[in-house]
Backbone bond lengths (Angstrom), bond angles and torsions (degrees), N, CA, C in turn:
res aa  C-N    CA-C-N  psi(-1)  N-CA   C-N-CA  omega(-1)  CA-C   N-CA-C  phi
1 X - - - 1.461 - - 1.521 109.54 -
2 X 1.329 115.25 148.97 1.447 118.02 179.44 1.522 109.16 -68.62
3 X 1.340 118.58 131.73 1.435 120.65 -177.15 1.521 111.52 -74.49
4 X 1.345 114.07 148.26 1.442 120.32 167.93 1.531 106.69 -83.92
5 X 1.293 119.36 118.92 1.441 122.63 -173.44 1.524 111.60 -94.62
6 X 1.327 115.18 143.02 1.441 122.43 179.60 1.528 110.50 -77.94
7 X 1.298 117.95 127.92 1.454 122.39 175.11 1.529 108.44 -95.14
8 X 1.333 117.20 134.62 1.454 119.61 176.33 1.521 108.64 -68.77
9 X 1.315 116.78 129.65 1.466 122.03 175.88 1.503 108.78 -95.23
10 X 1.303 116.89 126.21 1.442 121.27 -174.45 1.524 110.88 -77.63
11 X 1.319 117.28 140.64 1.441 122.32 -179.25 1.496 110.81 -55.96
12 X 1.354 116.66 131.23 1.432 121.87 177.68 1.527 113.96 85.66
13 X 1.334 117.85 -3.93 1.456 119.19 -175.50 1.513 112.32 -87.38
14 X 1.331 117.86 -19.43 1.448 120.62 -174.36 1.508 112.64 -82.50
15 X 1.327 114.74 155.55 1.456 121.35 168.22 1.523 107.03 -97.02
16 X 1.303 118.22 122.64 1.453 125.60 173.92 1.526 114.63 78.19
17 X 1.339 120.44 -9.27 1.461 119.77 -179.94 1.509 108.82 -160.43
18 X 1.332 116.41 165.55 1.464 122.21 173.27 1.494 108.22 -143.97
19 X 1.358 116.59 146.64 1.437 121.80 -172.86 1.532 110.11 -121.78
20 X 1.307 115.55 148.54 1.455 120.01 173.84 1.519 109.22 -83.23
21 X 1.355 119.40 151.41 1.432 121.84 177.67 1.531 110.66 -58.23
22 X 1.317 116.53 149.92 1.474 121.86 -179.99 1.507 107.95 -135.34
23 X 1.350 115.22 159.44 1.446 121.23 178.00 1.515 110.07 -69.66
24 X 1.343 116.57 137.41 1.465 120.32 176.89 1.519 109.60 -67.63
25 X 1.320 115.99 129.57 1.456 120.51 -178.80 1.500 109.94 -162.66
26 X 1.362 119.04 163.41 1.427 119.91 176.56 1.522 111.67 -64.67
27 X 1.358 115.77 153.28 1.447 120.46 175.82 1.549 108.75 -120.13
28 X 1.302 115.98 153.35 1.462 119.01 -175.54 1.514 113.44 -84.01
29 X 1.293 116.32 129.35 1.472 120.99 -177.72 1.525 110.14 -78.72
30 X 1.304 116.21 142.37 1.459 122.88 178.94 1.512 110.46 46.60
31 X 1.316 113.72 52.29 1.482 118.86 175.80 1.547 105.56 -85.00
32 X 1.346 115.72 127.20 1.446 120.94 -170.86 1.527 111.13 -120.96
33 X 1.313 116.67 175.24 1.453 121.59 179.33 1.525 110.17 -69.16
34 X 1.332 115.22 139.84 1.469 119.70 177.41 1.535 110.77 -57.75
35 X 1.327 117.07 -40.62 1.473 120.97 -176.38 1.503 111.49 -63.51
36 X 1.328 117.39 -40.67 1.480 119.61 178.54 1.520 110.66 -69.41
37 X 1.303 116.32 -41.21 1.469 120.83 178.02 1.526 110.67 -57.65
38 X 1.320 117.02 -45.85 1.476 119.75 178.52 1.523 111.26 -64.73
39 X 1.319 116.67 -43.26 1.476 120.13 -178.53 1.519 112.36 -63.42
40 X 1.354 117.22 -26.67 1.444 122.33 -179.43 1.528 112.82 -93.81
41 X 1.319 117.32 9.89 1.459 120.58 173.52 1.482 115.35 103.59
42 X 1.332 120.14 4.00 1.445 121.14 177.76 1.531 111.40 -76.47
43 X 1.329 114.54 140.05 1.478 118.73 177.74 1.524 105.92 -166.68
44 X 1.335 118.21 167.81 1.455 120.44 177.95 1.501 111.47 -55.14
45 X 1.347 115.08 131.31 1.451 120.97 -177.40 1.528 113.62 91.04
46 X 1.355 116.12 -17.13 1.455 121.45 177.77 1.538 109.09 -136.12
47 X 1.299 114.54 46.99 1.469 120.36 -173.37 1.494 113.83 -60.81
48 X 1.347 118.12 -33.88 1.461 119.17 -174.08 1.541 112.62 -84.70
49 X 1.319 118.44 6.26 1.460 120.20 -176.82 1.548 112.26 -98.38
50 X 1.314 117.98 7.00 1.473 119.71 -176.69 1.521 113.93 -100.70
51 X 1.342 119.36 20.72 1.451 120.19 -171.48 1.534 112.15 -119.56
52 X 1.307 118.57 15.92 1.462 120.10 -173.30 1.522 112.26 -65.27
53 X 1.316 118.41 -36.52 1.461 120.83 178.82 1.532 111.00 -64.88
54 X 1.328 115.71 -37.59 1.474 120.17 -179.25 1.527 111.03 -74.66
55 X 1.323 117.36 -33.04 1.466 119.97 173.47 1.535 109.98 -67.07
56 X 1.341 116.57 -40.88 1.467 119.07 179.23 1.530 111.44 -63.40
57 X 1.324 115.85 -37.51 1.468 119.05 177.01 1.524 110.06 -62.33
58 X 1.325 118.08 -44.28 1.476 121.33 -179.32 1.518 111.14 -65.50
59 X 1.338 119.49 -25.83 1.450 121.46 -179.64 1.530 114.39 -80.18
60 X 1.326 117.69 -6.84 1.470 118.31 177.58 1.515 109.36 -58.13
61 X 1.329 118.16 142.09 1.463 121.31 -167.27 1.516 114.53 -61.77
62 X 1.311 117.87 -27.74 1.475 119.52 -177.89 1.513 112.06 -65.73
63 X 1.342 117.71 -18.11 1.465 120.84 -178.27 1.557 112.01 -101.20
64 X 1.294 116.42 16.35 1.468 120.51 -173.23 1.522 113.41 -64.81
65 X 1.343 117.15 -18.31 1.449 118.56 -179.39 1.518 115.90 -76.71
66 X 1.353 117.86 -9.87 1.450 120.54 -177.36 1.539 108.51 -72.35
67 X 1.350 115.42 134.80 1.459 121.76 -173.46 1.511 111.73 -121.25
68 X 1.326 115.29 152.69 1.488 121.37 172.87 1.517 109.00 -97.92
69 X 1.324 116.48 143.38 1.458 122.69 177.79 1.521 110.35 -113.94
70 X 1.324 116.07 145.64 1.460 123.20 179.02 1.528 109.27 -130.62
71 X 1.329 116.16 131.67 1.480 118.75 177.03 1.536 111.76 -106.59
72 X 1.352 116.97 12.95 1.484 118.55 178.63 1.523 110.16 -128.86
73 X 1.352 114.60 43.46 1.483 121.96 175.88 1.523 112.46 58.56
74 X 1.330 117.37 33.57 1.455 121.31 173.58 1.511 116.11 87.09
75 X 1.342 117.29 5.57 1.461 119.05 175.73 1.523 110.97 -64.62
76 X 1.304 116.98 -41.54 1.466 123.05 174.98 1.504 109.02 -134.24
77 X 1.339 115.35 154.16 1.460 121.86 -178.88 1.521 108.56 -126.94
78 X 1.335 115.97 146.82 1.445 120.56 177.94 1.502 113.21 112.16
79 X 1.344 117.43 9.16 1.469 119.88 172.59 1.521 110.29 -58.90
80 X 1.335 115.36 -32.40 1.465 121.21 177.33 1.530 106.18 -160.16
81 X 1.326 115.66 176.72 1.453 121.70 -178.30 1.513 109.77 -132.66
82 X 1.302 116.34 170.22 1.463 122.25 176.54 1.516 108.58 -161.54
83 X 1.326 116.48 174.21 1.454 121.15 179.63 1.533 108.75 -135.25
84 X 1.340 115.39 123.36 1.473 121.34 175.51 1.506 108.21 -71.57
85 X 1.351 116.32 130.15 1.463 119.87 -179.28 1.526 112.07 -116.64
86 X 1.337 117.41 9.02 1.456 120.15 174.44 1.517 110.92 139.10
87 X 1.360 113.87 167.89 1.468 122.56 173.66 1.519 107.40 -101.88
88 X 1.329 116.81 134.56 1.448 120.87 -176.03 1.534 110.16 -140.72
89 X 1.341 118.06 154.44 1.450 119.83 178.17 1.520 112.51 -59.47
90 X 1.313 115.60 136.93 1.442 120.93 -178.16 1.516 110.83 -128.86
91 X 1.325 115.31 -133.79 1.454 120.98 -178.82 1.514 112.04 -59.34
92 X 1.320 118.19 129.15 1.449 123.58 179.47 1.520 111.91 54.68
93 X 1.312 117.59 27.24 1.464 121.41 176.36 1.514 113.71 79.44
94 X 1.331 118.76 1.21 1.447 120.93 -179.92 1.516 110.01 -71.49
95 X 1.326 115.95 149.26 1.460 120.84 -179.74 1.531 110.22 -76.91
96 X 1.358 116.20 133.08 1.440 122.86 -179.99 1.548 109.51 -127.87
97 X 1.307 116.85 137.76 1.437 119.33 169.41 1.515 110.75 -69.14
98 X 1.338 115.49 145.30 1.471 121.32 -179.57 1.518 108.29 -119.56
99 X 1.332 117.49 127.49 1.449 123.43 -175.47 1.518 109.09 -119.10
100 X 1.342 115.86 130.59 1.445 123.35 173.43 1.512 108.04 -97.14
101 X 1.344 117.00 128.61 1.462 120.64 -176.22 1.537 108.63 -150.04
102 X 1.321 116.88 -170.50 1.460 121.94 -179.36 1.526 111.14 -93.89
103 X 1.326 116.12 145.22 1.455 120.56 177.12 1.507 111.92 -67.71
104 X 1.328 118.87 -34.71 1.459 120.54 -174.51 1.530 112.51 -73.50
105 X 1.344 117.16 -5.62 1.473 119.33 173.19 1.530 111.95 -69.39
106 X 1.334 117.38 -13.33 1.444 122.36 -177.04 1.529 109.63 -118.94
107 X 1.346 115.82 119.49 1.443 120.11 176.09 1.532 109.59 -72.86
108 X 1.336 117.86 157.40 1.477 119.40 176.28 1.531 111.29 -52.09
109 X 1.305 115.54 131.33 1.451 120.95 179.58 1.527 113.20 94.27
110 X 1.335 117.64 -17.96 1.458 119.48 176.64 1.511 110.89 -78.66
111 X 1.333 115.49 151.20 1.458 121.28 177.48 1.495 111.44 -116.79
112 X 1.328 116.78 -174.89 1.436 123.03 179.30 1.524 111.90 -59.27
113 X 1.347 116.73 -28.84 1.455 121.03 -177.33 1.523 112.92 -79.77
114 X 1.325 117.29 6.51 1.476 118.45 174.23 1.513 112.21 -67.57
115 X 1.329 116.37 -19.12 1.449 120.96 -177.59 1.537 110.94 -126.03
116 X 1.347 114.46 158.73 1.437 122.31 156.20 1.539 108.26 -97.12
117 X 1.307 117.22 151.73 1.458 123.45 -173.85 1.527 108.82 -123.77
118 X 1.346 116.77 118.36 1.473 120.51 -176.29 1.514 110.07 -112.14
119 X 1.332 115.47 125.03 1.465 120.31 178.59 1.515 110.27 -75.83
120 X 1.321 116.84 167.04 1.463 120.89 177.41 1.497 112.47 -63.27
121 X 1.336 116.98 -24.12 1.455 120.65 177.11 1.520 114.10 -87.01
122 X 1.310 117.56 -3.91 1.468 121.64 174.83 1.509 116.62 103.47
123 X 1.335 118.70 -4.45 1.456 119.90 176.85 1.541 110.37 -69.48
124 X 1.323 115.81 134.87 1.476 120.83 179.65 1.520 107.82 -111.80
125 X 1.322 115.42 127.52 1.437 122.07 177.39 1.503 111.48 -124.71
126 X 1.338 116.07 160.97 1.460 122.65 173.82 1.545 109.12 -102.71
127 X 1.307 115.78 150.86 1.447 120.13 174.54 1.495 112.20 -84.82
128 X 1.350 117.21 140.51 1.450 121.02 -177.33 1.547 112.56 -121.44
129 X 1.332 117.35 -13.44 1.455 120.15 177.64 1.502 110.00 -153.25
130 X 1.316 116.17 136.55 1.465 122.84 178.79 1.510 109.57 -122.76
131 X 1.342 116.74 131.02 1.443 121.78 172.98 1.548 106.61 -129.69
132 X 1.326 115.98 117.04 1.449 122.54 176.93 1.517 109.40 -96.20
133 X 1.328 117.62 142.61 1.442 120.89 -178.52 1.543 109.19 -55.75
134 X 1.322 118.04 131.64 1.464 119.85 -174.81 1.521 114.14 -66.81
135 X 1.333 119.04 -18.55 1.453 121.30 177.85 1.523 113.64 -84.34
136 X 1.346 115.78 -9.29 1.464 118.15 -178.33 1.532 108.48 -82.24
137 X 1.344 116.35 119.16 1.467 120.20 -176.60 1.542 112.48 -112.70
138 X 1.332 116.41 16.65 1.451 124.23 178.40 1.518 112.60 70.05
139 X 1.292 117.54 9.77 1.469 121.56 172.10 1.511 109.17 -100.67
140 X 1.332 115.81 111.58 1.462 118.23 178.65 1.525 111.67 -80.07
141 X 1.322 117.70 -5.97 1.460 120.41 167.64 1.540 111.29 -71.14
142 X 1.314 115.73 -26.17 1.461 120.12 -170.61 1.528 115.14 -119.30
143 X 1.333 117.67 -31.35 1.477 118.43 -164.60 1.525 113.72 -133.70
144 X 1.313 119.99 24.97 1.460 117.68 179.51 1.528 111.60 -64.79
145 X 1.327 118.35 -22.59 1.443 120.17 176.67 1.524 113.50 -71.37
146 X 1.320 116.39 -11.54 1.469 120.83 177.62 1.534 110.33 -117.61
147 X 1.340 115.98 19.60 1.457 122.49 179.59 1.512 109.49 -78.10
148 X 1.329 115.60 77.30 1.465 121.87 -171.84 1.513 109.74 -142.81
149 X 1.339 114.35 148.82 1.464 121.45 176.08 1.530 109.86 -146.85
150 X 1.289 116.07 151.70 1.453 121.90 175.29 1.516 108.36 -119.06
151 X 1.317 116.08 129.80 1.485 123.08 179.82 1.509 109.12 -114.35
152 X 1.299 116.68 132.99 1.464 122.35 168.52 1.523 107.90 -95.64
153 X 1.344 115.54 136.28 1.448 122.31 -179.88 1.546 111.18 -97.27
154 X 1.326 114.84 167.24 1.447 119.69 -177.30 1.526 113.83 -82.24
155 X 1.300 117.25 14.65 1.462 122.58 176.77 1.508 109.88 176.92
156 X 1.338 116.83 173.38 1.462 119.83 -178.92 1.537 112.66 -80.96
157 X 1.306 115.07 168.93 1.463 121.74 172.72 1.524 109.08 -117.06
158 X 1.332 114.98 139.49 1.456 120.33 179.45 1.517 112.18 -124.05
159 X 1.338 117.43 7.36 1.474 121.50 -173.70 1.522 110.30 -131.33
160 X 1.321 117.48 34.96 1.492 121.16 -178.55 1.516 110.91 -125.42
161 X 1.336 116.79 24.05 1.456 120.27 179.78 1.512 111.02 76.15
162 X 1.328 116.70 -174.78 1.471 119.58 177.20 1.531 110.27 -75.97
163 X 1.345 118.32 155.19 1.446 120.28 178.22 1.531 110.69 -56.70
164 X 1.314 118.98 130.13 1.470 120.21 -176.83 1.511 112.05 -75.53
165 X 1.338 115.76 159.77 1.437 121.27 173.54 1.526 109.81 -86.67
166 X 1.322 116.66 142.48 1.458 123.96 177.78 1.532 107.63 -106.59
167 X 1.310 117.23 137.72 1.476 120.87 -172.51 1.509 111.45 -86.09
168 X 1.325 118.00 126.26 1.461 122.98 177.92 1.510 112.25 -105.45
169 X 1.324 117.96 0.08 1.468 121.83 -176.37 1.527 112.76 -84.53
170 X 1.349 115.44 -170.83 1.458 121.29 -174.48 1.514 111.86 -130.89
171 X 1.337 118.06 22.86 1.449 121.50 -169.21 1.541 111.81 -110.88
172 X 1.329 117.87 45.16 1.465 120.00 -176.93 1.527 113.56 -88.86
173 X 1.343 118.00 -24.37 1.466 120.37 -173.64 1.528 110.94 -60.41
174 X 1.352 114.50 132.21 1.471 125.28 179.76 1.530 112.55 66.86
175 X 1.308 117.11 15.28 1.458 120.89 175.28 1.522 109.92 -95.53
176 X 1.339 115.84 146.04 1.455 119.70 176.01 1.534 109.59 -76.82
177 X 1.326 115.33 140.63 1.447 120.55 175.60 1.528 108.72 -125.06
178 X 1.330 114.68 165.31 1.475 121.43 169.64 1.509 106.59 -122.05
179 X 1.326 116.26 122.37 1.456 121.58 178.60 1.541 108.48 -102.44
180 X 1.324 115.73 132.91 1.477 121.14 -172.43 1.521 109.01 -128.82
181 X 1.326 116.80 136.79 1.461 120.44 176.71 1.503 111.84 -171.80
182 X 1.330 114.99 178.99 1.455 123.59 175.98 1.533 106.05 -115.88
183 X 1.322 117.61 130.66 1.433 117.36 179.87 1.521 112.39 170.48
184 X 1.323 114.97 -167.43 1.458 120.97 -179.46 1.534 110.73 -69.82
185 X 1.343 114.67 162.15 1.457 120.32 -175.38 1.512 109.77 -130.73
186 X 1.330 114.76 170.08 1.456 120.31 178.68 1.517 109.78 -178.60
187 X 1.338 115.22 -176.81 1.459 122.09 176.60 1.530 107.98 -126.40
188 X 1.335 114.87 156.95 1.447 120.64 -170.10 1.491 116.21 -59.24
189 X 1.335 117.66 -28.92 1.475 119.18 -178.88 1.521 112.94 -81.16
190 X 1.357 116.46 -13.35 1.466 122.04 -174.34 1.524 111.46 -117.99
191 X 1.319 116.62 -39.02 1.463 121.18 -169.69 1.523 109.95 89.28
192 X 1.321 116.88 -165.16 1.463 118.84 -178.14 1.511 112.01 -72.50
193 X 1.314 114.91 150.35 1.473 121.23 176.67 1.546 107.54 -162.00
194 X 1.322 115.07 145.23 1.449 118.58 176.20 1.528 112.53 -59.67
195 X 1.314 117.27 -23.90 1.465 119.16 179.89 1.527 112.66 -58.93
196 X 1.337 116.68 -29.46 1.481 120.83 -173.95 1.503 113.10 -90.67
197 X 1.348 117.23 -7.22 1.449 119.53 -174.98 1.518 111.62 -70.30
198 X 1.320 115.78 148.19 1.442 121.63 -179.71 1.535 110.93 -101.56
199 X 1.323 118.16 134.21 1.469 119.61 176.41 1.525 112.96 -72.15
200 X 1.344 116.78 -8.95 1.469 120.46 -174.77 1.529 111.80 -69.32
201 X 1.323 117.76 -26.43 1.470 120.24 -174.42 1.504 113.39 74.47
202 X 1.313 118.67 9.28 1.467 120.96 -179.16 1.513 111.20 -72.70
203 X 1.329 114.60 151.52 1.456 120.35 171.28 1.519 109.41 -69.03
204 X 1.317 116.19 156.92 1.452 122.82 171.08 1.506 108.15 -134.11
205 X 1.322 115.79 157.11 1.455 120.94 -178.14 1.517 109.28 -136.26
206 X 1.321 116.48 157.80 1.442 122.23 176.38 1.523 108.06 -144.81
207 X 1.323 115.47 152.56 1.454 122.27 175.50 1.514 109.71 -95.29
208 X 1.316 115.75 165.57 1.469 122.18 168.91 1.530 106.01 -176.62
209 X 1.318 115.89 179.00 1.469 121.13 -176.66 1.537 108.65 -121.66
210 X 1.306 116.78 133.14 1.445 121.85 176.56 1.526 108.69 -65.88
211 X 1.341 116.17 115.76 1.464 119.75 -179.15 1.519 113.59 -110.09
212 X 1.332 118.41 -4.81 1.439 121.49 177.84 1.522 109.05 -159.24
213 X 1.325 117.71 151.39 1.434 122.15 178.99 1.527 108.44 -159.39
214 X 1.319 114.84 163.60 1.449 120.83 174.94 1.511 108.07 -143.76
215 X 1.351 116.92 133.56 1.461 121.42 175.77 1.539 110.13 -67.14
216 X 1.320 114.17 159.18 1.463 119.24 176.53 1.517 110.84 -70.10
217 X 1.322 115.09 141.55 1.456 123.06 171.86 1.529 106.41 -109.69
218 X 1.330 117.14 109.93 1.466 121.49 -173.24 1.523 109.53 -123.37
219 X 1.332 118.21 123.63 1.476 125.37 -5.15 1.525 110.37 -70.85
220 X 1.322 117.34 150.55 1.473 120.03 179.88 1.514 111.03 -63.18
221 X 1.334 118.60 139.32 1.472 121.08 -179.86 1.523 109.83 -68.48
222 X 1.287 116.32 139.27 1.455 119.58 -179.73 1.523 110.72 -69.04
223 X 1.315 115.64 130.79 1.454 121.24 176.19 1.503 115.07 82.23
224 X 1.319 119.08 8.07 1.448 120.66 178.03 1.520 110.68 -144.78
225 X 1.316 116.48 176.46 1.442 123.30 -172.54 1.528 111.68 -66.51
226 X 1.331 117.00 123.71 1.450 122.48 177.68 1.513 114.49 -84.35
227 X 1.347 117.14 -2.33 1.460 120.34 179.27 1.523 114.29 71.29
228 X 1.320 114.72 -153.74 1.462 123.64 -179.97 1.504 113.81 67.30
229 X 1.322 117.79 38.30 1.466 120.70 179.26 1.519 112.16 -129.18
230 X 1.314 115.20 160.37 1.454 125.01 174.48 1.533 107.37 -121.66
231 X 1.356 118.13 151.17 1.450 121.77 -177.95 1.517 112.27 -137.12
232 X 1.358 115.28 145.50 1.461 121.73 170.68 1.519 107.67 -129.97
233 X 1.349 115.84 161.65 1.449 124.02 -179.61 1.504 109.36 -128.47
234 X 1.348 117.25 139.18 1.457 120.67 177.27 1.537 109.58 -84.37
235 X 1.312 115.94 111.50 1.451 122.21 176.95 1.518 109.75 -104.34
236 X 1.313 116.30 161.89 1.452 122.44 171.96 1.526 109.00 -82.48
237 X 1.338 115.45 161.83 1.466 118.85 177.14 1.519 111.63 -58.31
238 X 1.343 117.02 -35.66 1.447 120.41 178.40 1.526 113.45 -66.14
239 X 1.340 115.05 -15.51 1.455 121.61 178.10 1.534 112.63 -101.93
240 X 1.328 115.71 7.57 1.467 120.86 176.79 1.493 115.80 102.35
241 X 1.330 119.53 9.42 1.448 121.71 179.44 1.540 110.75 -65.63
242 X 1.325 115.94 146.19 1.446 121.19 171.99 1.521 110.96 -81.06
243 X 1.316 116.08 160.15 1.478 121.86 -174.50 1.531 112.57 -57.56
244 X 1.315 117.76 -33.51 1.462 121.11 -175.07 1.537 111.47 -104.70
245 X 1.308 117.61 16.58 1.470 120.74 -179.99 1.535 110.78 -65.77
246 X 1.318 114.89 153.55 1.472 120.69 178.53 1.505 111.30 -172.59
247 X 1.340 115.52 -171.73 1.447 124.18 -179.75 1.535 110.67 -131.45
248 X 1.335 114.59 169.65 1.443 122.49 174.75 1.512 112.53 -87.49
249 X 1.335 115.10 178.73 1.452 120.40 172.88 1.502 111.67 174.90
250 X 1.322 116.69 -158.63 1.472 123.21 -172.81 1.506 111.92 -56.99
251 X 1.327 115.63 128.33 1.464 120.89 178.84 1.513 113.21 92.01
252 X 1.336 117.62 -22.09 1.455 119.25 173.29 1.534 111.05 -79.96
253 X 1.309 118.29 -13.91 1.475 122.40 -177.96 1.533 110.00 -51.25
254 X 1.315 114.74 129.15 1.465 120.10 178.03 1.488 114.64 93.41
255 X 1.343 116.94 -12.72 1.471 119.52 172.65 1.512 109.51 -69.52
256 X 1.322 117.25 -163.88 1.446 119.36 -170.75 1.517 113.56 -133.62
257 X 1.329 116.07 152.38 1.439 124.18 173.54 1.529 107.97 -109.00
258 X 1.328 115.94 130.50 1.455 122.87 -171.70 1.543 110.10 -118.77
259 X 1.322 115.91 145.14 1.450 122.37 176.92 1.527 109.14 -128.27
260 X 1.345 115.78 142.29 1.471 119.30 177.28 1.515 109.56 -89.75
261 X 1.317 117.10 116.65 1.450 123.91 -179.82 1.516 108.97 -101.14
262 X 1.327 117.43 131.46 1.452 120.87 179.18 1.525 111.35 -59.81
263 X 1.313 116.83 -34.35 1.460 120.48 -177.14 1.506 114.19 -85.57
264 X 1.340 116.07 -36.68 1.459 118.78 -169.84 1.538 113.38 -116.08
265 X 1.314 118.92 -2.74 1.452 120.78 -176.56 1.538 109.84 80.00
266 X 1.335 116.21 -148.33 1.467 119.98 -176.45 1.525 109.76 -77.97
267 X 1.340 115.30 131.23 1.474 121.70 -179.41 1.531 108.07 -133.71
268 X 1.322 115.61 149.27 1.464 121.24 175.49 1.518 108.83 -84.92
269 X 1.337 116.25 123.51 1.459 120.41 179.14 1.529 113.49 -107.88
270 X 1.316 117.63 -18.41 1.453 119.23 -175.39 1.512 113.07 -152.47
271 X 1.340 114.49 160.82 1.475 123.16 172.91 1.521 107.04 -109.21
272 X 1.303 117.21 126.82 1.475 121.87 -179.70 1.521 109.62 -56.22
273 X 1.346 117.00 121.36 1.450 119.78 -172.32 1.520 114.30 -125.09
274 X 1.344 118.71 -63.13 1.454 120.63 -166.48 1.543 111.42 -136.76
275 X 1.348 113.89 161.23 1.442 119.93 175.32 1.521 110.17 -148.62
276 X 1.311 116.75 165.31 1.467 121.42 -179.20 1.506 110.15 -107.65
277 X 1.321 116.84 137.41 1.446 122.62 173.29 1.504 114.52 53.90
278 X 1.346 116.14 -134.48 1.466 121.60 -179.06 1.525 111.50 -99.40
279 X 1.348 116.99 10.34 1.472 122.25 -179.65 1.526 111.25 64.47
280 X 1.302 116.54 48.83 1.464 121.33 172.61 1.514 109.17 -96.06
281 X 1.341 116.24 178.47 1.466 120.06 -177.19 1.528 111.75 -54.64
282 X 1.311 116.47 138.08 1.447 122.66 179.87 1.492 114.81 89.26
283 X 1.352 117.57 -8.03 1.467 120.15 -179.91 1.541 109.98 -93.73
284 X 1.327 116.39 179.50 1.454 120.99 -165.14 1.528 111.34 -131.37
285 X 1.331 114.62 154.97 1.466 123.06 166.17 1.509 108.94 -122.49
286 X 1.327 115.08 149.09 1.457 121.01 -177.29 1.529 110.58 -131.58
287 X 1.338 113.62 153.84 1.462 121.89 -173.68 1.527 108.69 -135.17
288 X 1.329 115.37 140.12 1.475 119.03 169.63 1.545 106.30 -71.09
289 X 1.301 115.04 131.19 1.475 122.25 -172.02 1.530 109.63 -81.87
290 X 1.331 117.27 116.96 1.452 121.60 -172.86 1.513 111.62 -64.41
291 X 1.327 118.47 -34.65 1.479 119.56 -177.33 1.511 111.36 -61.23
292 X 1.335 117.96 -33.38 1.453 120.88 179.55 1.516 113.73 -79.40
293 X 1.335 117.04 -6.38 1.461 122.19 178.41 1.517 112.73 -106.73
294 X 1.319 116.67 8.83 1.472 121.57 -171.44 1.532 112.09 -56.87
295 X 1.321 117.87 -52.66 1.466 120.11 -175.45 1.535 111.29 -61.32
296 X 1.326 115.36 -42.48 1.483 120.20 179.44 1.544 110.60 -63.33
297 X 1.332 116.89 -45.18 1.461 119.36 -178.90 1.523 109.92 -62.91
298 X 1.320 117.76 -43.38 1.457 119.51 -177.20 1.521 112.74 -69.23
299 X 1.302 118.37 -26.69 1.464 119.64 174.27 1.522 111.41 -64.36
300 X 1.330 116.85 -37.11 1.453 122.07 -176.56 1.513 112.23 -94.38
301 X 1.296 117.95 -25.55 1.478 123.66 -177.57 1.519 108.41 -135.82
302 X 1.336 119.06 73.64 1.457 121.50 -171.96 1.544 115.52 -58.83
303 X 1.328 116.09 -22.63 1.458 118.99 -178.72 1.530 112.83 -90.91
304 X 1.336 118.21 2.63 1.449 119.83 176.59 1.507 110.85 -58.48
305 X 1.315 118.10 139.32 1.479 122.06 -173.16 1.508 111.14 -99.32
306 X 1.335 115.98 104.19 1.462 121.92 177.56 1.551 108.15 -98.58
307 X 1.332 115.71 141.74 1.440 122.46 176.78 1.522 108.80 -134.46
308 X 1.327 115.78 162.26 1.441 120.76 176.37 1.499 113.05 89.91
């Protein structure tokens, strides 16, 4: 699976916290609390059985737009993730599904057809057009807040729920989010490991609280952090973590982070982008901030529904 890479956070750039540089390495997807894993039936020899509560969270209908991606013609799913944001007119006026995902899911020279795209209802589509955010330069030290891509599919989707709302506001700090994706799994004391992966191919989700963010700097300064990101940290229950808290990692890239708004209901606030280390306790996950991508998204997907 493509690794979620750690972006260096520059001193003084964070809101409410600052981080030391860390070695770039894969991070574990849907890494959850040991206590929740045990309560849900996880134990040595049955490591992949402790994620039922997180799978149930991902199955809630508001998250139906989250998609699994396959780069081996559907033999396996979860190489990466994406989120369907609606059907829109495309080539010759035909309706095309539009998927929001991460730019780093595509290596230089790869196109939208590098993957198959499977909806939550089981429809499989091919990608026909890829647009990566122009500010994303493949440096997660500088541009993880612009780590975004839009894919047009070869037809519409009718089994991914209603088109989700995208958040245009600025009120994410200290709010709880739900991050949803397909990918590797693990527990906070270990990090990601193949032992925890599920053969079901189901999405999993975890909660957490935004503890740091940075506004977009446009145009981004050359050689330094361009901002436009959100961050969460994996804490232990003794440190205030919620029962379903967790982090991102490999294969969750391109999925989505959701926030419950009193006025608008569930809204997408971020694109799953980066993680630190193996995603153990005290490490972080980061998201490209959707509000800072609004103008770019609307140029490519004019019918996308922004609120806030």
